[in-house]
C-alpha positions in Angstrom: -26.7 -49.6 51.0 -27.4 -46.2 49.6 -25.3 -44.0 47.3 -24.0 -41.7 50.1 -22.6 -44.7 52.1 -21.2 -46.3 48.9 -19.3 -43.2 47.9 -17.7 -42.8 51.2 -16.3 -46.3 50.9 -15.2 -46.0 47.2 -12.3 -43.8 48.2 -10.7 -46.9 49.9 -12.1 -49.5 47.5 -8.7 -51.1 46.8 -7.8 -51.3 50.5 -11.1 -52.9 51.3 -10.5 -55.6 48.6 -7.0 -56.3 50.0 -8.3 -56.6 53.6 -11.4 -58.5 52.4 -13.6 -56.3 54.6 -17.0 -57.4 55.6 -18.7 -54.5 53.9 -17.3 -55.4 50.5 -20.2 -57.8 49.4 -22.8 -55.0 50.1 -20.7 -52.5 48.2 -20.2 -54.7 45.2 -24.0 -55.4 45.1 -24.7 -51.7 45.2 -22.2 -51.1 42.3 -23.9 -53.7 40.2 -27.2 -51.8 40.5 -26.1 -48.2 40.5 -24.5 -46.9 37.4 -23.6 -43.5 38.9 -21.5 -45.1 41.8 -20.0 -47.6 39.3 -18.8 -44.7 37.2 -17.2 -43.0 40.2 -15.4 -46.2 41.1 -14.1 -46.6 37.6 -12.9 -42.9 37.6 -11.1 -43.6 40.9 -9.5 -46.7 39.5 -8.4 -44.9 36.4 -6.9 -42.0 38.4 -5.1 -44.5 40.7 -3.6 -46.5 37.9 -2.4 -43.2 36.3 -0.7 -42.1 39.4 0.9 -45.4 40.0 2.2 -45.4 36.3 4.1 -42.2 36.8 7.9 -42.5 37.0 9.5 -42.1 40.4 10.9 -38.7 41.2 14.5 -38.4 42.3 16.2 -35.2 43.7 18.7 -33.3 41.7 22.4 -34.2 42.5 23.1 -30.6 43.5 20.0 -30.2 45.6 21.6 -31.3 48.9 24.5 -28.8 48.5 22.1 -26.0 47.7 20.0 -26.8 50.7 23.0 -26.9 53.1 24.3 -23.6 51.7 20.9 -22.0 52.2 20.8 -23.3 55.8 24.2 -21.9 56.5 23.2 -18.5 55.2 20.0 -18.6 57.3 22.1 -19.6 60.4 24.4 -16.7 59.8 21.4 -14.2 59.7 20.0 -15.8 62.8 23.3 -15.2 64.7 23.3 -11.6 63.6 19.7 -11.0 64.7 19.7 -12.6 68.1 21.2 -11.7 71.5 24.4 -13.3 72.9 22.3 -15.6 75.1 20.8 -17.2 72.0 24.1 -17.7 70.1 25.6 -19.6 73.1 24.2 -22.7 71.5 26.9 -24.5 69.6 26.8 -24.4 65.8 25.6 -27.7 64.3 28.6 -29.7 63.1 27.1 -30.5 59.7 26.8 -26.8 58.9 30.4 -25.9 59.8 31.9 -26.8 56.4 29.3 -24.8 54.6 29.8 -21.9 57.0 33.5 -21.9 56.2 32.7 -21.9 52.5 30.3 -19.0 53.0 32.9 -17.1 55.1 35.4 -17.5 52.3 33.0 -16.2 49.7 32.2 -13.1 51.7 34.7 -10.1 51.6 33.3 -8.3 54.6 32.2 -10.5 57.5 30.4 -9.6 60.7 32.4 -10.4 63.8 29.7 -12.7 65.1 29.7 -14.7 61.8 33.5 -15.1 62.0 33.3 -16.2 65.6 30.6 -18.8 64.9 32.5 -20.3 62.0 35.7 -20.7 64.1 37.0 -24.0 65.4 36.5 -22.9 69.0 33.3 -23.3 70.9 31.2 -20.3 72.1 32.2 -18.4 75.2 30.1 -18.6 78.3 27.7 -15.8 78.8 28.2 -13.6 81.8 24.8 -12.5 83.0 24.4 -8.8 84.0 22.9 -8.0 87.4 20.3 -5.3 87.1 19.4 -3.3 90.2 15.8 -2.6 90.8 15.0 1.1 91.1 13.6 2.3 94.4 10.1 3.7 94.3 9.6 7.2 95.7 7.5 7.2 98.8 4.1 9.0 98.7 2.5 10.8 101.5 -0.9 9.6 103.0 -2.6 12.8 101.7 -1.5 12.2 98.2 -2.8 8.6 98.2 -6.2 9.8 99.5 -6.4 12.5 96.8 -5.7 10.1 93.9 -8.3 7.6 95.2 -11.0 10.4 95.4 -10.2 11.5 91.8 -10.7 7.9 90.5 -13.9 7.4 92.4 -15.4 10.7 90.9 -14.4 9.6 87.4 -16.3 6.2 87.8 -19.4 8.0 89.1 -19.5 10.5 86.3 -19.0 7.7 83.7 -21.9 5.7 85.2 -24.3 8.6 85.1 -23.5 9.4 81.5 -24.0 5.7 80.5 -27.5 5.7 82.1 -28.5 8.9 80.3 -27.4 7.5 76.9 -29.2 4.2 77.5 -32.4 6.1 78.4 -32.2 8.1 75.2 -31.4 5.1 73.1 -34.4 3.2 74.6 -36.8 6.0 73.8 -35.7 6.3 70.2 -35.0 2.6 69.3 -38.2 2.2 67.3 -37.2 4.8 64.8 -33.5 3.9 64.5 -32.5 2.0 61.4 -30.6 -1.3 61.5 -27.1 -1.3 60.0 -26.7 -4.5 58.0 -23.6 -4.9 55.9 -23.2 -1.1 55.8 -26.7 -0.8 54.4 -29.2 1.2 56.4 -32.6 -0.3 56.3 -35.8 0.3 58.4 -37.0 -2.3 60.7 -38.1 -5.0 58.2 -41.7 -5.5 59.4 -44.0 -4.0 56.8 -43.8 -2.5 53.3 -45.2 0.8 52.1 -46.5 1.5 48.7 -43.9 3.6 46.9 -46.0 4.5 43.8 -49.8 4.6 43.4 -50.6 6.3 40.2 -52.6 5.9 37.0 -51.9 6.2 33.4 -54.5 7.1 30.8 -54.5 6.1 27.2 -56.1 3.8 24.6 -54.0 0.9 25.8 -55.7 0.3 29.1 -55.8 -3.5 29.3 -52.4 -4.2 30.9 -51.2 -7.8 30.7 -47.5 -7.5 31.9 -45.3 -5.1 33.7 -41.9 -4.7 35.3 -40.6 -1.8 37.4 -37.6 -0.2 39.1 -37.5 2.6 41.6 -37.9 5.3 39.0 -39.3 3.6 35.9 -42.2 1.3 35.0 -42.6 -0.7 31.7 -45.8 -2.4 30.7 -47.5 -3.9 27.7 -51.2 -3.5 27.0 -53.8 -3.9 24.3 -56.3 -1.4 23.0 -59.9 -1.5 24.2 -62.4 -2.8 21.7 -66.1 -3.2 21.9 -66.3 -5.9 19.2 -64.2 -8.5 21.0 -65.6 -12.0 20.6 -62.6 -14.0 21.9 -60.4 -12.4 24.6 -57.6 -14.9 23.8 -57.5 -14.0 20.1 -54.8 -11.3 19.8 -55.8 -10.6 16.2 -58.7 -8.5 17.5 -56.5 -6.2 19.4 -53.6 -3.8 18.9 -50.8 -3.9 21.3 -48.2 -1.4 22.6 -45.1 -1.4 24.8 -45.1 1.7 27.0 -43.1 3.4 29.8 -44.0 5.4 32.9 -41.7 7.8 34.8 -42.3 7.1 38.5 -40.1 10.0 39.8 -42.7 12.6 39.1 -46.5 13.0 39.6 -48.7 10.0 40.4 -50.7 10.5 37.2 -48.4 10.6 34.3 -48.6 10.2 30.6 -47.3 6.9 29.2 -44.5 7.0 26.6 -44.8 4.5 23.7 -41.5 2.6 23.0 -42.5 1.1 19.6 -42.8 3.1 16.4 -46.2 1.6 15.7 -48.7 -0.5 17.4 -48.6 -4.3 17.0 -51.1 -7.0 16.1 -48.9 -9.5 18.0 -49.1 -10.2 21.7 -46.4 -8.5 23.8 -45.3 -9.8 27.2 -42.4 -8.1 29.1 -39.8 -10.6 30.4 -36.9 -8.7 31.9 -35.4 -5.3 32.5 -31.8 -4.8 33.4 -28.7 -2.6 32.6 -30.9 -0.4 30.3 -32.1 -3.4 28.4 -35.8 -4.2 28.0 -36.7 -7.8 27.0 -40.1 -9.0 25.9 -41.8 -11.9 24.1 -43.7 -11.3 20.9 -46.3 -13.9 20.0 -47.6 -13.6 16.4 -51.2 -14.5 15.5 -51.6 -18.1 14.4 -51.4 -18.9 10.7 -54.8 -20.0 9.5 -55.1 -22.4 6.6 -56.6 -21.2 3.3 -58.4 -23.1 0.7 -61.5 -25.2 0.3 -61.0 -27.1 3.6 -60.5 -23.9 5.7 -64.1 -23.6 6.6 -64.1 -27.1 8.2 -61.1 -26.4 10.4 -62.5 -26.2 13.9 -59.1 -26.1 15.8 -59.1 -23.2 18.3 -56.8 -20.3 17.4 -54.5 -20.8 20.4 -53.7 -24.4 19.3 -52.7 -23.5 15.8 -48.9 -23.2 15.0 -47.7 -19.6 15.4 -44.4 -17.8 15.3 -42.8 -16.0 18.2 -39.6 -14.0 19.0 -37.7 -12.7 22.0 -37.0 -9.0 21.4 -34.4 -6.7 23.1 -34.4 -3.0 23.2 -31.5 -0.9 24.5 -32.7 2.2 26.2 -29.4 3.7 27.4 -27.2 6.2 25.7 -26.2 4.8 22.4 -24.3 7.2 20.2 -24.2 5.0 17.2 -27.9 4.3 17.3 -28.7 7.9 17.9 -26.6 8.9 14.8 -28.6 6.5 12.7 -31.9 8.1 13.8 -30.9 11.7 13.8 -32.5 12.4 10.4 -35.5 10.3 11.1 -38.8 12.2 11.7 -40.7 11.4 14.9 -43.7 9.2 14.4 -47.0 10.8 14.6 -48.6 10.5 18.0 -45.3 10.4 20.0 -46.1 13.9 21.3 -42.6 15.2 21.3 -40.8 12.1 22.8 -37.5 11.1 21.4 -37.2 9.1 18.2 -37.7 5.3 18.5 -34.9 2.8 18.7 -35.0 -0.4 16.7 -35.3 -3.6 18.8 -33.1 -6.6 18.0 -34.3 -10.2 17.8 -32.4 -12.5 20.1 -34.4 -15.7 19.5 -37.3 -16.7 17.3 -39.1 -19.9 16.4 -42.4 -21.6 15.6 -44.6 -23.0 18.4 -46.6 -26.1 17.5 -48.8 -27.5 20.3 -48.9 -30.9 18.7 -45.0 -31.2 19.0 -44.9 -30.6 22.8 -46.5 -32.4 25.8 -50.1 -31.5 26.4 -49.4 -29.8 29.8 -47.0 -27.3 28.0 -48.7 -24.1 26.6 -45.9 -21.7 25.8 -42.6 -21.7 23.8 -40.9 -19.8 26.7 -40.5 -21.6 30.1 -38.6 -18.9 32.0 -36.0 -16.2 31.9 -33.5 -14.6 34.3 -30.6 -12.2 34.2 -27.2 -11.7 35.8 -24.5 -9.1 35.1 -25.1 -8.4 31.3 -26.4 -11.8 30.5 -29.9 -13.2 29.8 -30.9 -16.8 30.5 -33.8 -18.1 28.3 -35.5 -21.6 28.6 -37.3 -22.2 25.3 -38.8 -24.9 23.0 -38.1 -25.3 19.3 -40.5 -26.4 16.7 -39.7 -30.1 17.2 -40.5 -29.8 21.0 -36.8 -30.0 22.1 -36.2 -27.9 25.2 -33.1 -25.6 25.3 -31.4 -23.3 27.9 -29.5 -20.5 26.2 -27.3 -17.8 27.7 -27.2 -14.4 25.8 -24.4 -11.9 26.5 -25.7 -8.5 25.7 -23.5 -5.5 24.7 -25.0 -2.3 23.1 -21.9 -2.0 20.9 -21.7 -5.6 19.8 -23.9 -8.4 18.4 -25.4 -10.6 21.1 -23.4 -13.8 21.9 -25.4 -16.9 22.5 -24.3 -20.1 24.2 -26.4 -23.2 24.8 -26.0 -24.4 28.3 -28.3 -27.6 28.1 -31.1 -29.2 26.2 -33.6 -32.0 26.9 -35.8 -34.3 24.8 -38.4 -37.0 25.2 -41.0 -34.8 26.8 -38.6 -33.2 29.4 -38.9 -29.5 29.7 -36.2 -27.0 31.0 -37.8 -24.3 33.2 -37.1 -21.3 35.5 -33.4 -20.6 35.1 -31.8 -18.5 37.8 -28.2 -17.4 38.6 -26.0 -15.7 41.2 -25.0 -12.1 40.4 -21.7 -13.1 38.9 -23.0 -16.1 36.9 -20.6 -18.6 38.5 -23.6 -20.7 39.7 -26.6 -21.2 37.4 -29.6 -23.3 38.3 -32.7 -24.4 36.4 -35.6 -26.8 36.7 -36.4 -29.9 34.6 -40.0 -31.1 34.5 -41.7 -34.1 33.0 -45.0 -36.1 33.5 -45.5 -39.8 33.9 -48.3 -42.0 32.8 -50.5 -41.1 35.8 -50.5 -37.5 34.6 -48.2 -36.4 37.6 -45.8 -33.6 37.1 -42.2 -34.2 38.5 -39.2 -31.9 38.7 -35.4 -31.9 39.3 -33.1 -29.0 39.9 -29.8 -28.7 37.8 -26.7 -26.7 38.5 -24.0 -25.2 36.2 -21.0 -24.1 38.2 -17.7 -22.6 37.3 -14.9 -23.5 39.6 -11.1 -23.4 39.5 -9.8 -26.4 37.5 -7.5 -28.8 39.4 -3.8 -28.6 38.4 -2.5 -31.1 35.9 1.0 -32.3 34.8 3.0 -30.2 32.3 2.5 -26.6 31.7 -0.7 -25.5 33.5 -2.4 -22.1 33.8 -5.0 -21.4 36.5 -8.5 -21.2 34.9 -12.1 -21.9 35.7 -13.8 -25.1 34.5 -17.6 -25.7 34.1 -19.2 -28.5 36.1 -22.8 -29.4 35.3 -24.7 -31.8 37.5 -28.0 -32.5 39.3 -28.5 -30.4 42.4 -31.7 -32.3 43.4 -32.5 -35.6 41.8 -35.7 -36.4 43.7 -38.6 -35.8 41.2 -40.2 -33.3 43.6 -38.2 -30.0 43.2 -39.5 -27.0 41.3 -39.0 -23.2 40.8 -35.3 -22.5 41.7 -34.8 -18.9 42.8 -31.4 -17.4 43.7 -31.6 -14.5 46.2 -28.6 -12.9 47.8 -26.5 -16.1 47.9 -29.3 -18.4 48.8 -31.0 -20.9 46.5 -34.7 -21.3 47.2 -36.7 -24.2 45.8 -40.2 -25.5 46.1 -40.3 -29.0 47.2 -43.3 -31.4 47.2 -41.5 -33.9 49.4 -42.4 -34.3 53.1 -40.3 -32.2 55.4 -39.1 -35.1 57.4 -37.4 -36.5 54.3 -35.6 -33.2 53.6 -33.2 -33.9 56.5 -31.8 -36.9 54.6 -31.9 -35.5 51.1 -28.6 -33.7 50.6 -27.5 -31.8 47.5 -24.9 -33.7 45.5 -22.6 -31.7 43.3 -21.1 -34.8 41.8 -22.2 -35.5 38.2 -24.5 -38.6 38.0 -25.6 -40.7 35.1 -28.8 -42.5 34.2 -32.0 -40.6 34.7 -31.5 -37.0 33.9 -27.8 -37.3 32.9 -25.9 -34.1 32.2 -22.6 -34.4 30.3 -20.3 -32.0 32.1 -17.6 -31.6 29.5 -15.9 -28.1 29.7 -14.8 -28.2 26.0 -18.3 -28.4 24.6 -21.8 -27.5 25.4 -23.2 -29.8 28.0 -26.2 -31.8 26.9 -28.4 -34.1 28.9 -30.1 -36.9 27.0 -33.4 -37.7 28.6 -35.2 -41.0 29.2 -38.5 -41.2 31.0 -37.7 -41.7 34.6 -39.5 -44.0 37.0 -41.3 -41.8 39.6 -40.1 -42.1 43.1 -42.8 -43.6 45.4 -42.1 -41.0 48.0 -42.9 -38.1 45.6 -46.6 -37.1 45.9 -48.1 -36.8 42.4 -48.8 -33.2 41.1 -51.6 -33.5 38.7 -51.6 -31.1 35.8 -55.0 -29.6 35.6 -56.6 -26.8 33.7 -55.0 -23.3 34.2 -58.5 -21.8 34.9 -58.6 -23.8 38.2 -55.4 -22.3 39.5 -56.0 -20.0 42.6 -52.9 -18.0 41.8 -51.6 -14.4 41.3 -49.6 -14.8 38.1 -46.6 -12.9 36.9 -48.6 -11.8 33.8 -52.4 -11.4 33.4 -53.6 -15.1 33.1 -56.5 -14.0 31.0 -54.1 -13.2 28.2 -50.9 -15.2 29.0 -51.5 -18.9 29.7 -50.4 -20.2 33.1 -47.6 -22.7 33.2 -48.4 -26.1 34.6 -45.9 -25.7 37.5 -47.5 -22.4 38.5 -50.1 -24.4 40.5 -47.7 -26.6 42.4 -48.1 -26.5 46.2 -45.1 -27.4 48.3 -42.6 -26.4 51.0 -40.1 -23.5 50.4 -36.5 -24.6 51.2 -33.4 -22.3 51.2 -29.9 -23.6 50.6 -26.7 -21.5 51.2 -24.9 -21.7 47.9 -21.5 -21.4 49.5 -22.2 -24.4 51.8 -25.4 -26.3 50.8 -26.3 -28.4 53.8 -29.6 -28.8 55.7 -32.0 -26.4 54.2 -34.0 -23.6 55.9 -37.8 -23.9 55.7 -40.0 -20.8 54.9 -43.7 -20.7 55.4 -46.0 -23.7 56.2 -45.4 -27.2 55.0 -46.9 -27.9 51.6 -48.8 -24.5 51.5 -46.5 -22.4 49.3 -46.5 -21.7 45.6 -45.2 -19.5 42.8 -42.0 -17.9 44.4 -40.5 -14.9 42.8 -37.0 -13.6 43.9 -35.7 -10.0 44.0 -32.2 -8.8 44.8 -32.5 -9.5 48.5 -36.1 -10.7 49.2 -38.4 -13.6 48.2 -42.1 -13.3 47.6 -44.4 -16.3 47.4 -48.1 -17.1 47.7 -50.0 -19.3 50.1 -52.7 -21.7 49.1 -55.3 -19.0 49.8 -53.6 -16.5 47.4 -52.3 -14.4 50.2 -48.7 -13.1 49.7 -45.7 -13.7 52.0 -42.3 -12.0 51.9 -38.9 -12.8 53.4 -35.9 -10.5 53.6 -32.9 -12.8 53.0 -30.2 -10.2 54.1 -31.7 -9.6 57.5 -33.4 -13.0 57.9 -36.8 -11.5 58.7 -40.3 -11.8 57.5 -41.9 -8.7 56.0 -45.7 -8.0 56.1 -47.2 -7.5 52.6 -50.6 -9.1 53.1 -52.3 -5.8 53.8 -50.8 -4.0 50.8 -51.2 -6.7 48.1 -54.8 -8.0 48.2 -55.8 -11.5 47.0 -57.8 -10.0 44.1 -54.6 -8.7 42.5 -54.5 -9.5 38.8 -50.8 -10.0 38.5 -47.6 -9.4 40.5 -44.1 -9.0 39.0 -40.9 -8.8 41.0 -37.5 -7.5 39.7 -34.5 -6.2 41.5 -35.7 -4.4 44.6 -39.2 -3.4 43.2 -42.5 -5.2 42.9 -45.4 -4.0 40.8 -49.1 -5.1 40.7 -52.5 -4.1 39.6 -55.9 -4.8 40.9 -59.3 -4.8 39.1 -60.4 -1.2 38.3 -63.8 -1.6 40.0 -62.1 -2.5 43.3 -59.4 0.2 43.5 -61.6 2.5 45.6 -61.3 5.6 43.2 -63.7 4.7 40.4 -65.4 8.0 40.7 -62.2 9.8 39.6 -61.1 7.2 36.9 -62.2 6.9 33.4 -62.7 3.7 31.6 -59.2 4.1 29.9 -57.3 4.4 33.1 -55.1 1.7 34.7 -53.8 2.0 38.3 -50.4 0.7 39.1 -49.0 0.1 42.6 -45.4 -0.6 43.5 -43.1 -1.0 46.5 -39.3 -0.8 46.9 -37.3 -2.9 49.3 -35.5 -1.7 51.2 -37.3 1.5 51.5 -35.3 4.7 51.6 -34.3 5.7 55.0 -34.4 9.3 56.0 -31.1 10.7 57.7 -31.4 11.2 61.5 -32.6 14.6 62.5 -29.9 16.8 64.1 -30.7 18.3 67.5 
């Protein structure tokens, strides 16, 4: 007996015991082995005992009289509203005393009410005989004329319909589809919205994010004396902005007052907020033993921080900077705003599993909130929610944490934040990477005894507890995951919103921060192992330049993309080929992922159509970043096709927007 069958029977557990049903031994045997089902049975028993312990309810002594008076009043209104045929039915005898009391209380009574409350019965109804009017006779000529007029009208309507259909058929290829009052072109192929270059000393771009009119990127300065491309101490870094609404070749605008010796990687851009990760150079040991230290620089402990910069109109911040002189080299741009630190820590490679190589394991946004999955100095994994307001201090809430080598990754959420999902990953002794998907949902709390006010309650549980689920991405009401399970098993693996215990337990307590205490789970024999290999072997187009920012272990996972409707998660929808998809990224209404050969696929969730992007985004793309309705990517400078017109300090960006803007129809 499995958990699904057992939980269906648990609702009638007491009745099964009283009836000594045949299925009871198998159910009891399952309860002895399954702690999750045993907890549900205990909860059901506790609720049942509480209900049976409640005192019996008895009606008020005056309830019967109030009910009868109300019925009498309603019967009186019924008599006044209906015709004489309806009131011929005798008044119920049990209402007559209350009708009399009602008549005595009223000073002005309708005649029908007085008549109904009298002791006599109703009078018989005398039906009225209505004479049918005689139709005027029409001459034969009049009838023939009317028939001819109707026939001409039908013929004219048919000809007009044929002409309209002909015109519609000729112009159908250029007409937009109307989907939820949003006009979009036929979703078959993207077009590059921006193809422009930016010149400057910071030409080695490692991360970028874009909207329809603005592009942000981080880059380091070119140097001829670089001996280790992973050693950020040999570079100077800058965070810059490009305006995409003007010419294709524009001048970048620096957003920091001075360049940085720390690595900078853009994470998110939303609601005029720009979020990035700053990784400081490692702290080298000093003293007589420093010359014998052969530890690579990227394995030494180093500090890091998540920075936030508000780029919208901020009167308070502008007033602070009104007397501040512009920094040299800004070339007339506005004064710089000061970023705030949302999160900081120390990353020690020796404190985390060997397959982990970054303190940050994923970010996401919804409304004015930022989700961050990160690791502290002791290797404990956390998931925090930051509420951002330019006029207030950020408010941080911990949603979950994990220990014992379990890592929380890739958070994602619906646009209102009522449903939040994230991954949980761990390895086993065979060096295989496993993953589950968690969910944090806000639902209306069930009513309770006593004074009760409607409110939302947080429920946290496992969405998929199969050891083979990775990369949750919410797109337009659909949750996409990458599954390493065979497709035929997906038909029987159903999402379970019921909190479970044991492996990967999450304490769903609305009055405190949920925490799941981890124990090393036993790998399911049906889950194919995903071996964690060297990042250099990954055939992948990363979200950041992999030559500077290390790839995560789960970036190389090949699986099957499955989509669940959040409002009614049932049998999932499969995208792409089985076991050939990797590295999904979600926009507002579309999902992009890669095939095993690095080619790019795209799916429009709103229109349920595939979109052709393979010709626009080549496999030699360095990195690809998706946010909102815009994607941005860069390709190697020597393969852009315009090397004759580009200098060594020029970087070429390409973007597309989806949906593309639709031109209004031309007037005749």
